[in-house]
GULUM-53443 format. One record per atom (N, C-alpha, C): residue number from 1; atom name; x, y, z. Coordinates in Angstrom, 2 decimals, always signed. Example, Ala and Ser with C-alpha at 12.3 -4.5 7.8 and 13.67 -1.06 7.14 Angstrom:
REM GULUM-53443
<pt><num>1</num><atome>N</atome><px>+13.19</px><py>-5.69</py><pz>+7.80</pz></pt>
<pt><num>1</num><atome>CA</atome><px>+12.30</px><py>-4.50</py><pz>+7.80</pz></pt>
<pt><num>1</num><atome>C</atome><px>+13.20</px><py>-3.30</py><pz>+7.80</pz></pt>
<pt><num>2</num><atome>N</atome><px>+12.85</px><py>-2.25</py><pz>+7.08</pz></pt>
<pt><num>2</num><atome>CA</atome><px>+13.67</px><py>-1.06</py><pz>+7.14</pz></pt>
<pt><num>2</num><atome>C</atome><px>+12.90</px><py>+0.03</py><pz>+7.87</pz></pt>
//
This chain:
REM GULUM-53443
<pt><num>1</num><atome>N</atome><px>+27.75</px><py>-20.92</py><pz>+2.95</pz></pt>
<pt><num>1</num><atome>CA</atome><px>+26.58</px><py>-20.11</py><pz>+2.48</pz></pt>
<pt><num>1</num><atome>C</atome><px>+25.70</px><py>-20.97</py><pz>+1.55</pz></pt>
<pt><num>2</num><atome>N</atome><px>+26.35</px><py>-21.81</py><pz>+0.67</pz></pt>
<pt><num>2</num><atome>CA</atome><px>+25.44</px><py>-22.46</py><pz>-0.29</pz></pt>
<pt><num>2</num><atome>C</atome><px>+24.81</px><py>-23.57</py><pz>+0.49</pz></pt>
<pt><num>3</num><atome>N</atome><px>+25.53</px><py>-24.26</py><pz>+1.50</pz></pt>
<pt><num>3</num><atome>CA</atome><px>+25.03</px><py>-25.37</py><pz>+2.28</pz></pt>
<pt><num>3</num><atome>C</atome><px>+23.82</px><py>-24.84</py><pz>+3.11</pz></pt>
<pt><num>4</num><atome>N</atome><px>+23.92</px><py>-23.57</py><pz>+3.69</pz></pt>
<pt><num>4</num><atome>CA</atome><px>+22.77</px><py>-23.03</py><pz>+4.44</pz></pt>
<pt><num>4</num><atome>C</atome><px>+21.62</px><py>-22.79</py><pz>+3.54</pz></pt>
<pt><num>5</num><atome>N</atome><px>+21.83</px><py>-22.32</py><pz>+2.32</pz></pt>
<pt><num>5</num><atome>CA</atome><px>+20.72</px><py>-22.18</py><pz>+1.43</pz></pt>
<pt><num>5</num><atome>C</atome><px>+20.06</px><py>-23.39</py><pz>+1.02</pz></pt>
<pt><num>6</num><atome>N</atome><px>+20.84</px><py>-24.44</py><pz>+0.68</pz></pt>
<pt><num>6</num><atome>CA</atome><px>+20.25</px><py>-25.87</py><pz>+0.36</pz></pt>
<pt><num>6</num><atome>C</atome><px>+19.48</px><py>-26.34</py><pz>+1.52</pz></pt>
<pt><num>7</num><atome>N</atome><px>+20.00</px><py>-26.24</py><pz>+2.72</pz></pt>
<pt><num>7</num><atome>CA</atome><px>+19.36</px><py>-26.77</py><pz>+3.93</pz></pt>
<pt><num>7</num><atome>C</atome><px>+18.03</px><py>-26.03</py><pz>+4.16</pz></pt>
<pt><num>8</num><atome>N</atome><px>+18.03</px><py>-24.71</py><pz>+3.91</pz></pt>
<pt><num>8</num><atome>CA</atome><px>+16.79</px><py>-23.99</py><pz>+4.13</pz></pt>
<pt><num>8</num><atome>C</atome><px>+15.68</px><py>-24.38</py><pz>+3.09</pz></pt>
<pt><num>9</num><atome>N</atome><px>+16.15</px><py>-24.47</py><pz>+1.85</pz></pt>
<pt><num>9</num><atome>CA</atome><px>+15.19</px><py>-24.96</py><pz>+0.74</pz></pt>
<pt><num>9</num><atome>C</atome><px>+14.72</px><py>-26.36</py><pz>+1.10</pz></pt>
<pt><num>10</num><atome>N</atome><px>+15.57</px><py>-27.20</py><pz>+1.52</pz></pt>
<pt><num>10</num><atome>CA</atome><px>+15.22</px><py>-28.61</py><pz>+1.91</pz></pt>
<pt><num>10</num><atome>C</atome><px>+14.12</px><py>-28.57</py><pz>+2.98</pz></pt>
<pt><num>11</num><atome>N</atome><px>+14.32</px><py>-27.93</py><pz>+3.98</pz></pt>
<pt><num>11</num><atome>CA</atome><px>+13.50</px><py>-27.86</py><pz>+5.13</pz></pt>
<pt><num>11</num><atome>C</atome><px>+12.13</px><py>-27.26</py><pz>+4.72</pz></pt>
<pt><num>12</num><atome>N</atome><px>+12.14</px><py>-26.17</py><pz>+3.93</pz></pt>
<pt><num>12</num><atome>CA</atome><px>+10.99</px><py>-25.48</py><pz>+3.39</pz></pt>
<pt><num>12</num><atome>C</atome><px>+10.20</px><py>-26.47</py><pz>+2.57</pz></pt>
<pt><num>13</num><atome>N</atome><px>+10.89</px><py>-27.09</py><pz>+1.69</pz></pt>
<pt><num>13</num><atome>CA</atome><px>+10.14</px><py>-28.05</py><pz>+0.72</pz></pt>
<pt><num>13</num><atome>C</atome><px>+9.50</px><py>-29.14</py><pz>+1.46</pz></pt>
<pt><num>14</num><atome>N</atome><px>+10.12</px><py>-29.59</py><pz>+2.54</pz></pt>
<pt><num>14</num><atome>CA</atome><px>+9.60</px><py>-30.68</py><pz>+3.47</pz></pt>
<pt><num>14</num><atome>C</atome><px>+8.30</px><py>-30.20</py><pz>+4.24</pz></pt>
<pt><num>15</num><atome>N</atome><px>+8.42</px><py>-28.91</py><pz>+4.65</pz></pt>
<pt><num>15</num><atome>CA</atome><px>+7.31</px><py>-28.30</py><pz>+5.20</pz></pt>
<pt><num>15</num><atome>C</atome><px>+6.03</px><py>-28.19</py><pz>+4.37</pz></pt>
<pt><num>16</num><atome>N</atome><px>+6.39</px><py>-27.79</py><pz>+3.02</pz></pt>
<pt><num>16</num><atome>CA</atome><px>+5.26</px><py>-27.63</py><pz>+2.01</pz></pt>
<pt><num>16</num><atome>C</atome><px>+4.71</px><py>-29.05</py><pz>+1.71</pz></pt>
<pt><num>17</num><atome>N</atome><px>+5.47</px><py>-29.94</py><pz>+1.74</pz></pt>
<pt><num>17</num><atome>CA</atome><px>+4.95</px><py>-31.37</py><pz>+1.49</pz></pt>
<pt><num>17</num><atome>C</atome><px>+4.09</px><py>-31.86</py><pz>+2.68</pz></pt>
<pt><num>18</num><atome>N</atome><px>+4.51</px><py>-31.53</py><pz>+3.79</pz></pt>
<pt><num>18</num><atome>CA</atome><px>+3.67</px><py>-31.87</py><pz>+4.97</pz></pt>
<pt><num>18</num><atome>C</atome><px>+2.35</px><py>-31.08</py><pz>+5.09</pz></pt>
<pt><num>19</num><atome>N</atome><px>+2.47</px><py>-29.80</py><pz>+4.72</pz></pt>
<pt><num>19</num><atome>CA</atome><px>+1.19</px><py>-29.04</py><pz>+4.63</pz></pt>
<pt><num>19</num><atome>C</atome><px>+0.29</px><py>-29.45</py><pz>+3.63</pz></pt>
<pt><num>20</num><atome>N</atome><px>+0.77</px><py>-30.09</py><pz>+2.58</pz></pt>
<pt><num>20</num><atome>CA</atome><px>-0.18</px><py>-30.61</py><pz>+1.53</pz></pt>
<pt><num>20</num><atome>C</atome><px>-0.60</px><py>-32.04</py><pz>+1.79</pz></pt>
<pt><num>21</num><atome>N</atome><px>-0.36</px><py>-32.42</py><pz>+3.05</pz></pt>
<pt><num>21</num><atome>CA</atome><px>-0.84</px><py>-33.87</py><pz>+3.53</pz></pt>
<pt><num>21</num><atome>C</atome><px>+0.01</px><py>-34.91</py><pz>+2.83</pz></pt>
<pt><num>22</num><atome>N</atome><px>+1.31</px><py>-34.61</py><pz>+2.51</pz></pt>
<pt><num>22</num><atome>CA</atome><px>+2.27</px><py>-35.62</py><pz>+2.06</pz></pt>
<pt><num>22</num><atome>C</atome><px>+1.84</px><py>-36.36</py><pz>+0.81</pz></pt>
<pt><num>23</num><atome>N</atome><px>+1.53</px><py>-35.61</py><pz>-0.28</pz></pt>
<pt><num>23</num><atome>CA</atome><px>+1.10</px><py>-36.27</py><pz>-1.47</pz></pt>
<pt><num>23</num><atome>C</atome><px>+2.38</px><py>-36.95</py><pz>-2.12</pz></pt>
<pt><num>24</num><atome>N</atome><px>+2.16</px><py>-38.04</py><pz>-2.86</pz></pt>
<pt><num>24</num><atome>CA</atome><px>+3.15</px><py>-38.65</py><pz>-3.72</pz></pt>
<pt><num>24</num><atome>C</atome><px>+3.29</px><py>-37.84</py><pz>-5.02</pz></pt>
<pt><num>25</num><atome>N</atome><px>+4.53</px><py>-37.92</py><pz>-5.53</pz></pt>
<pt><num>25</num><atome>CA</atome><px>+4.90</px><py>-37.41</py><pz>-6.81</pz></pt>
<pt><num>25</num><atome>C</atome><px>+4.84</px><py>-35.81</py><pz>-6.91</pz></pt>
<pt><num>26</num><atome>N</atome><px>+5.06</px><py>-35.08</py><pz>-5.85</pz></pt>
<pt><num>26</num><atome>CA</atome><px>+5.03</px><py>-33.69</py><pz>-5.82</pz></pt>
<pt><num>26</num><atome>C</atome><px>+6.31</px><py>-33.10</py><pz>-5.28</pz></pt>
<pt><num>27</num><atome>N</atome><px>+7.37</px><py>-33.86</py><pz>-5.17</pz></pt>
<pt><num>27</num><atome>CA</atome><px>+8.61</px><py>-33.38</py><pz>-4.58</pz></pt>
<pt><num>27</num><atome>C</atome><px>+9.20</px><py>-32.20</py><pz>-5.43</pz></pt>
<pt><num>28</num><atome>N</atome><px>+9.14</px><py>-32.39</py><pz>-6.81</pz></pt>
<pt><num>28</num><atome>CA</atome><px>+9.70</px><py>-31.25</py><pz>-7.61</pz></pt>
<pt><num>28</num><atome>C</atome><px>+8.96</px><py>-30.01</py><pz>-7.45</pz></pt>
<pt><num>29</num><atome>N</atome><px>+7.64</px><py>-30.10</py><pz>-7.37</pz></pt>
<pt><num>29</num><atome>CA</atome><px>+6.77</px><py>-28.87</py><pz>-7.15</pz></pt>
<pt><num>29</num><atome>C</atome><px>+7.17</px><py>-28.12</py><pz>-5.90</pz></pt>
<pt><num>30</num><atome>N</atome><px>+7.29</px><py>-28.91</py><pz>-4.72</pz></pt>
<pt><num>30</num><atome>CA</atome><px>+7.54</px><py>-28.39</py><pz>-3.50</pz></pt>
<pt><num>30</num><atome>C</atome><px>+8.96</px><py>-27.77</py><pz>-3.35</pz></pt>
<pt><num>31</num><atome>N</atome><px>+9.88</px><py>-28.48</py><pz>-4.15</pz></pt>
<pt><num>31</num><atome>CA</atome><px>+11.32</px><py>-28.02</py><pz>-4.14</pz></pt>
<pt><num>31</num><atome>C</atome><px>+11.32</px><py>-26.71</py><pz>-4.87</pz></pt>
<pt><num>32</num><atome>N</atome><px>+10.70</px><py>-26.59</py><pz>-5.96</pz></pt>
<pt><num>32</num><atome>CA</atome><px>+10.72</px><py>-25.31</py><pz>-6.88</pz></pt>
<pt><num>32</num><atome>C</atome><px>+10.00</px><py>-24.22</py><pz>-6.10</pz></pt>
<pt><num>33</num><atome>N</atome><px>+8.90</px><py>-24.55</py><pz>-5.32</pz></pt>
<pt><num>33</num><atome>CA</atome><px>+8.29</px><py>-23.44</py><pz>-4.65</pz></pt>
<pt><num>33</num><atome>C</atome><px>+9.21</px><py>-22.93</py><pz>-3.51</pz></pt>
<pt><num>34</num><atome>N</atome><px>+9.89</px><py>-23.82</py><pz>-2.85</pz></pt>
<pt><num>34</num><atome>CA</atome><px>+10.75</px><py>-23.51</py><pz>-1.78</pz></pt>
<pt><num>34</num><atome>C</atome><px>+11.92</px><py>-22.63</py><pz>-2.42</pz></pt>
<pt><num>35</num><atome>N</atome><px>+12.45</px><py>-22.97</py><pz>-3.51</pz></pt>
<pt><num>35</num><atome>CA</atome><px>+13.57</px><py>-22.25</py><pz>-4.33</pz></pt>
<pt><num>35</num><atome>C</atome><px>+13.03</px><py>-20.84</py><pz>-4.53</pz></pt>
<pt><num>36</num><atome>N</atome><px>+11.86</px><py>-20.77</py><pz>-5.03</pz></pt>
<pt><num>36</num><atome>CA</atome><px>+11.26</px><py>-19.53</py><pz>-5.36</pz></pt>
<pt><num>36</num><atome>C</atome><px>+11.14</px><py>-18.59</py><pz>-4.15</pz></pt>
<pt><num>37</num><atome>N</atome><px>+10.64</px><py>-19.18</py><pz>-2.95</pz></pt>
<pt><num>37</num><atome>CA</atome><px>+10.40</px><py>-18.42</py><pz>-1.84</pz></pt>
<pt><num>37</num><atome>C</atome><px>+11.82</px><py>-17.98</py><pz>-1.28</pz></pt>
<pt><num>38</num><atome>N</atome><px>+12.81</px><py>-18.75</py><pz>-1.38</pz></pt>
<pt><num>38</num><atome>CA</atome><px>+14.15</px><py>-18.43</py><pz>-0.91</pz></pt>
<pt><num>38</num><atome>C</atome><px>+14.74</px><py>-17.21</py><pz>-1.75</pz></pt>
<pt><num>39</num><atome>N</atome><px>+14.59</px><py>-17.34</py><pz>-3.06</pz></pt>
<pt><num>39</num><atome>CA</atome><px>+14.94</px><py>-16.27</py><pz>-3.83</pz></pt>
<pt><num>39</num><atome>C</atome><px>+14.33</px><py>-14.97</py><pz>-3.59</pz></pt>
<pt><num>40</num><atome>N</atome><px>+13.03</px><py>-15.01</py><pz>-3.36</pz></pt>
<pt><num>40</num><atome>CA</atome><px>+12.28</px><py>-13.86</py><pz>-2.93</pz></pt>
<pt><num>40</num><atome>C</atome><px>+12.84</px><py>-13.24</py><pz>-1.59</pz></pt>
<pt><num>41</num><atome>N</atome><px>+13.03</px><py>-14.13</py><pz>-0.72</pz></pt>
<pt><num>41</num><atome>CA</atome><px>+13.72</px><py>-13.60</py><pz>+0.60</pz></pt>
<pt><num>41</num><atome>C</atome><px>+15.06</px><py>-12.89</py><pz>+0.31</pz></pt>
<pt><num>42</num><atome>N</atome><px>+15.87</px><py>-13.50</py><pz>-0.53</pz></pt>
<pt><num>42</num><atome>CA</atome><px>+17.08</px><py>-12.90</py><pz>-0.77</pz></pt>
<pt><num>42</num><atome>C</atome><px>+17.09</px><py>-11.53</py><pz>-1.52</pz></pt>
<pt><num>43</num><atome>N</atome><px>+16.09</px><py>-11.46</py><pz>-2.47</pz></pt>
<pt><num>43</num><atome>CA</atome><px>+15.88</px><py>-10.20</py><pz>-3.22</pz></pt>
<pt><num>43</num><atome>C</atome><px>+15.37</px><py>-9.08</py><pz>-2.28</pz></pt>
<pt><num>44</num><atome>N</atome><px>+14.51</px><py>-9.49</py><pz>-1.49</pz></pt>
<pt><num>44</num><atome>CA</atome><px>+13.89</px><py>-8.45</py><pz>-0.45</pz></pt>
<pt><num>44</num><atome>C</atome><px>+14.87</px><py>-8.18</py><pz>+0.77</pz></pt>
<pt><num>45</num><atome>N</atome><px>+15.86</px><py>-8.94</py><pz>+0.86</pz></pt>
<pt><num>45</num><atome>CA</atome><px>+16.75</px><py>-8.86</py><pz>+1.97</pz></pt>
<pt><num>45</num><atome>C</atome><px>+16.01</px><py>-8.80</py><pz>+3.26</pz></pt>
<pt><num>46</num><atome>N</atome><px>+15.05</px><py>-9.73</py><pz>+3.42</pz></pt>
<pt><num>46</num><atome>CA</atome><px>+14.19</px><py>-9.82</py><pz>+4.54</pz></pt>
<pt><num>46</num><atome>C</atome><px>+15.01</px><py>-10.43</py><pz>+5.77</pz></pt>
<pt><num>47</num><atome>N</atome><px>+14.78</px><py>-9.85</py><pz>+6.93</pz></pt>
<pt><num>47</num><atome>CA</atome><px>+15.50</px><py>-10.42</py><pz>+8.08</pz></pt>
<pt><num>47</num><atome>C</atome><px>+14.65</px><py>-11.64</py><pz>+8.66</pz></pt>
<pt><num>48</num><atome>N</atome><px>+15.18</px><py>-12.38</py><pz>+9.54</pz></pt>
<pt><num>48</num><atome>CA</atome><px>+14.45</px><py>-13.55</py><pz>+10.03</pz></pt>
<pt><num>48</num><atome>C</atome><px>+13.27</px><py>-13.14</py><pz>+10.85</pz></pt>
<pt><num>49</num><atome>N</atome><px>+13.27</px><py>-11.89</py><pz>+11.48</pz></pt>
<pt><num>49</num><atome>CA</atome><px>+12.15</px><py>-11.50</py><pz>+12.39</pz></pt>
<pt><num>49</num><atome>C</atome><px>+11.14</px><py>-10.52</py><pz>+11.56</pz></pt>
<pt><num>50</num><atome>N</atome><px>+11.57</px><py>-10.06</py><pz>+10.41</pz></pt>
<pt><num>50</num><atome>CA</atome><px>+10.68</px><py>-9.17</py><pz>+9.66</pz></pt>
<pt><num>50</num><atome>C</atome><px>+10.64</px><py>-7.75</py><pz>+10.04</pz></pt>
<pt><num>51</num><atome>N</atome><px>+11.79</px><py>-7.42</py><pz>+10.83</pz></pt>
<pt><num>51</num><atome>CA</atome><px>+11.79</px><py>-6.06</py><pz>+11.43</pz></pt>
<pt><num>51</num><atome>C</atome><px>+11.67</px><py>-4.98</py><pz>+10.34</pz></pt>
<pt><num>52</num><atome>N</atome><px>+12.43</px><py>-5.19</py><pz>+9.18</pz></pt>
<pt><num>52</num><atome>CA</atome><px>+12.37</px><py>-4.16</py><pz>+8.13</pz></pt>
<pt><num>52</num><atome>C</atome><px>+10.93</px><py>-3.99</py><pz>+7.52</pz></pt>
<pt><num>53</num><atome>N</atome><px>+10.19</px><py>-5.11</py><pz>+7.50</pz></pt>
<pt><num>53</num><atome>CA</atome><px>+8.81</px><py>-4.95</py><pz>+6.93</pz></pt>
<pt><num>53</num><atome>C</atome><px>+8.00</px><py>-4.12</py><pz>+7.85</pz></pt>
<pt><num>54</num><atome>N</atome><px>+8.07</px><py>-4.37</py><pz>+9.19</pz></pt>
<pt><num>54</num><atome>CA</atome><px>+7.35</px><py>-3.56</py><pz>+10.17</pz></pt>
<pt><num>54</num><atome>C</atome><px>+7.67</px><py>-2.11</py><pz>+10.03</pz></pt>
<pt><num>55</num><atome>N</atome><px>+9.02</px><py>-1.84</py><pz>+9.87</pz></pt>
<pt><num>55</num><atome>CA</atome><px>+9.40</px><py>-0.43</py><pz>+9.80</pz></pt>
<pt><num>55</num><atome>C</atome><px>+8.86</px><py>+0.20</py><pz>+8.52</pz></pt>
<pt><num>56</num><atome>N</atome><px>+8.90</px><py>-0.39</py><pz>+7.40</pz></pt>
<pt><num>56</num><atome>CA</atome><px>+8.36</px><py>+0.10</py><pz>+6.15</pz></pt>
<pt><num>56</num><atome>C</atome><px>+6.90</px><py>+0.28</py><pz>+6.26</pz></pt>
<pt><num>57</num><atome>N</atome><px>+6.27</px><py>-0.66</py><pz>+6.85</pz></pt>
<pt><num>57</num><atome>CA</atome><px>+4.69</px><py>-0.47</py><pz>+7.11</pz></pt>
<pt><num>57</num><atome>C</atome><px>+4.45</px><py>+0.67</py><pz>+7.95</pz></pt>
<pt><num>58</num><atome>N</atome><px>+5.12</px><py>+0.82</py><pz>+9.00</pz></pt>
<pt><num>58</num><atome>CA</atome><px>+4.89</px><py>+1.97</py><pz>+9.93</pz></pt>
<pt><num>58</num><atome>C</atome><px>+5.20</px><py>+3.29</py><pz>+9.15</pz></pt>
<pt><num>59</num><atome>N</atome><px>+6.19</px><py>+3.37</py><pz>+8.38</pz></pt>
<pt><num>59</num><atome>CA</atome><px>+6.47</px><py>+4.59</py><pz>+7.67</pz></pt>
<pt><num>59</num><atome>C</atome><px>+5.41</px><py>+4.84</py><pz>+6.76</pz></pt>
<pt><num>60</num><atome>N</atome><px>+4.95</px><py>+3.93</py><pz>+6.01</pz></pt>
<pt><num>60</num><atome>CA</atome><px>+3.86</px><py>+4.10</py><pz>+4.98</pz></pt>
<pt><num>60</num><atome>C</atome><px>+2.62</px><py>+4.48</py><pz>+5.64</pz></pt>
<pt><num>61</num><atome>N</atome><px>+2.30</px><py>+3.99</py><pz>+6.78</pz></pt>
<pt><num>61</num><atome>CA</atome><px>+1.06</px><py>+4.44</py><pz>+7.47</pz></pt>
<pt><num>61</num><atome>C</atome><px>+1.22</px><py>+5.92</py><pz>+7.94</pz></pt>
<pt><num>62</num><atome>N</atome><px>+2.25</px><py>+6.21</py><pz>+8.47</pz></pt>
<pt><num>62</num><atome>CA</atome><px>+2.53</px><py>+7.67</py><pz>+8.92</pz></pt>
<pt><num>62</num><atome>C</atome><px>+2.41</px><py>+8.59</py><pz>+7.80</pz></pt>
<pt><num>63</num><atome>N</atome><px>+3.05</px><py>+8.21</py><pz>+6.65</pz></pt>
<pt><num>63</num><atome>CA</atome><px>+2.99</px><py>+9.13</py><pz>+5.52</pz></pt>
<pt><num>63</num><atome>C</atome><px>+1.48</px><py>+9.27</py><pz>+5.02</pz></pt>
<pt><num>64</num><atome>N</atome><px>+0.83</px><py>+8.16</py><pz>+5.08</pz></pt>
<pt><num>64</num><atome>CA</atome><px>-0.65</px><py>+8.21</py><pz>+4.58</pz></pt>
<pt><num>64</num><atome>C</atome><px>-1.53</px><py>+9.07</py><pz>+5.53</pz></pt>
<pt><num>65</num><atome>N</atome><px>-1.16</px><py>+9.05</py><pz>+6.85</pz></pt>
<pt><num>65</num><atome>CA</atome><px>-2.04</px><py>+9.79</py><pz>+7.73</pz></pt>
<pt><num>65</num><atome>C</atome><px>-1.72</px><py>+11.27</py><pz>+7.64</pz></pt>
<pt><num>66</num><atome>N</atome><px>-0.44</px><py>+11.58</py><pz>+7.34</pz></pt>
<pt><num>66</num><atome>CA</atome><px>-0.04</px><py>+13.02</py><pz>+7.22</pz></pt>
<pt><num>66</num><atome>C</atome><px>-0.43</px><py>+13.61</py><pz>+5.92</pz></pt>
<pt><num>67</num><atome>N</atome><px>-0.68</px><py>+12.89</py><pz>+4.94</pz></pt>
<pt><num>67</num><atome>CA</atome><px>-1.07</px><py>+13.44</py><pz>+3.61</pz></pt>
<pt><num>67</num><atome>C</atome><px>-2.57</px><py>+13.63</py><pz>+3.64</pz></pt>
<pt><num>68</num><atome>N</atome><px>-3.04</px><py>+14.67</py><pz>+3.07</pz></pt>
<pt><num>68</num><atome>CA</atome><px>-4.62</px><py>+14.87</py><pz>+2.93</pz></pt>
<pt><num>68</num><atome>C</atome><px>-5.18</px><py>+13.77</py><pz>+2.06</pz></pt>
<pt><num>69</num><atome>N</atome><px>-4.49</px><py>+13.44</py><pz>+1.05</pz></pt>
<pt><num>69</num><atome>CA</atome><px>-4.92</px><py>+12.32</py><pz>+0.19</pz></pt>
<pt><num>69</num><atome>C</atome><px>-5.00</px><py>+11.10</py><pz>+0.95</pz></pt>
<pt><num>70</num><atome>N</atome><px>-3.97</px><py>+10.79</py><pz>+1.70</pz></pt>
<pt><num>70</num><atome>CA</atome><px>-3.91</px><py>+9.49</py><pz>+2.57</pz></pt>
<pt><num>70</num><atome>C</atome><px>-5.01</px><py>+9.44</py><pz>+3.58</pz></pt>
<pt><num>71</num><atome>N</atome><px>-5.40</px><py>+10.61</py><pz>+4.15</pz></pt>
<pt><num>71</num><atome>CA</atome><px>-6.56</px><py>+10.58</py><pz>+5.08</pz></pt>
<pt><num>71</num><atome>C</atome><px>-7.92</px><py>+10.11</py><pz>+4.38</pz></pt>
<pt><num>72</num><atome>N</atome><px>-8.00</px><py>+10.61</py><pz>+3.22</pz></pt>
<pt><num>72</num><atome>CA</atome><px>-9.29</px><py>+10.12</py><pz>+2.50</pz></pt>
<pt><num>72</num><atome>C</atome><px>-9.21</px><py>+8.65</py><pz>+2.28</pz></pt>
<pt><num>73</num><atome>N</atome><px>-7.96</px><py>+8.16</py><pz>+1.82</pz></pt>
<pt><num>73</num><atome>CA</atome><px>-7.85</px><py>+6.79</py><pz>+1.45</pz></pt>
<pt><num>73</num><atome>C</atome><px>-8.11</px><py>+5.91</py><pz>+2.82</pz></pt>
<pt><num>74</num><atome>N</atome><px>-7.50</px><py>+6.36</py><pz>+3.89</pz></pt>
<pt><num>74</num><atome>CA</atome><px>-7.65</px><py>+5.61</py><pz>+5.17</pz></pt>
<pt><num>74</num><atome>C</atome><px>-9.15</px><py>+5.60</py><pz>+5.58</pz></pt>
<pt><num>75</num><atome>N</atome><px>-9.77</px><py>+6.77</py><pz>+5.51</pz></pt>
<pt><num>75</num><atome>CA</atome><px>-11.14</px><py>+6.77</py><pz>+5.91</pz></pt>
<pt><num>75</num><atome>C</atome><px>-12.08</px><py>+6.02</py><pz>+4.97</pz></pt>
<pt><num>76</num><atome>N</atome><px>-11.82</px><py>+6.08</py><pz>+3.66</pz></pt>
<pt><num>76</num><atome>CA</atome><px>-12.49</px><py>+5.23</py><pz>+2.70</pz></pt>
<pt><num>76</num><atome>C</atome><px>-12.30</px><py>+3.72</py><pz>+2.97</pz></pt>
<pt><num>77</num><atome>N</atome><px>-11.17</px><py>+3.32</py><pz>+3.32</pz></pt>
<pt><num>77</num><atome>CA</atome><px>-10.88</px><py>+1.89</py><pz>+3.69</pz></pt>
<pt><num>77</num><atome>C</atome><px>-11.62</px><py>+1.51</py><pz>+4.93</pz></pt>
<pt><num>78</num><atome>N</atome><px>-11.73</px><py>+2.42</py><pz>+5.90</pz></pt>
<pt><num>78</num><atome>CA</atome><px>-12.45</px><py>+2.10</py><pz>+7.12</pz></pt>
<pt><num>78</num><atome>C</atome><px>-14.02</px><py>+1.93</py><pz>+6.75</pz></pt>
<pt><num>79</num><atome>N</atome><px>-14.43</px><py>+2.74</py><pz>+5.87</pz></pt>
<pt><num>79</num><atome>CA</atome><px>-15.85</px><py>+2.70</py><pz>+5.46</pz></pt>
<pt><num>79</num><atome>C</atome><px>-16.16</px><py>+1.41</py><pz>+4.79</pz></pt>
<pt><num>80</num><atome>N</atome><px>-15.30</px><py>+0.91</py><pz>+4.00</pz></pt>
<pt><num>80</num><atome>CA</atome><px>-15.38</px><py>-0.24</py><pz>+3.30</pz></pt>
<pt><num>80</num><atome>C</atome><px>-15.34</px><py>-1.41</py><pz>+4.25</pz></pt>
<pt><num>81</num><atome>N</atome><px>-14.47</px><py>-1.42</py><pz>+5.25</pz></pt>
<pt><num>81</num><atome>CA</atome><px>-14.38</px><py>-2.46</py><pz>+6.28</pz></pt>
<pt><num>81</num><atome>C</atome><px>-15.70</px><py>-2.57</py><pz>+7.05</pz></pt>
<pt><num>82</num><atome>N</atome><px>-16.22</px><py>-1.36</py><pz>+7.37</pz></pt>
<pt><num>82</num><atome>CA</atome><px>-17.51</px><py>-1.25</py><pz>+8.16</pz></pt>
<pt><num>82</num><atome>C</atome><px>-18.62</px><py>-1.79</py><pz>+7.41</pz></pt>
<pt><num>83</num><atome>N</atome><px>-18.57</px><py>-1.57</py><pz>+6.06</pz></pt>
<pt><num>83</num><atome>CA</atome><px>-19.76</px><py>-2.04</py><pz>+5.24</pz></pt>
<pt><num>83</num><atome>C</atome><px>-19.73</px><py>-3.56</py><pz>+5.20</pz></pt>
<pt><num>84</num><atome>N</atome><px>-18.55</px><py>-4.19</py><pz>+5.18</pz></pt>
<pt><num>84</num><atome>CA</atome><px>-18.37</px><py>-5.64</py><pz>+5.04</pz></pt>
<pt><num>84</num><atome>C</atome><px>-18.77</px><py>-6.35</py><pz>+6.33</pz></pt>
<pt><num>85</num><atome>N</atome><px>-18.57</px><py>-5.59</py><pz>+7.50</pz></pt>
<pt><num>85</num><atome>CA</atome><px>-18.81</px><py>-6.21</py><pz>+8.73</pz></pt>
<pt><num>85</num><atome>C</atome><px>-20.22</px><py>-6.42</py><pz>+9.04</pz></pt>
//
């Protein structure tokens, strides 16, 4: 398990380094960011495909639509989006 965690962090840190156009002297920053992201994943118990996030989002949307207060919030958000467009 620890080896899997270190491997994940290593790959993520490398990806962050590549995304930043491979700067010199930033290895520690990328490693710490990768560690932070891994800890966040572990705390949220996120799956690899994000299924639980989609489920929570769908439940929240359903609850907002069913609630009279939620309907106002959804219609208000739609009006704001329309105003921006």
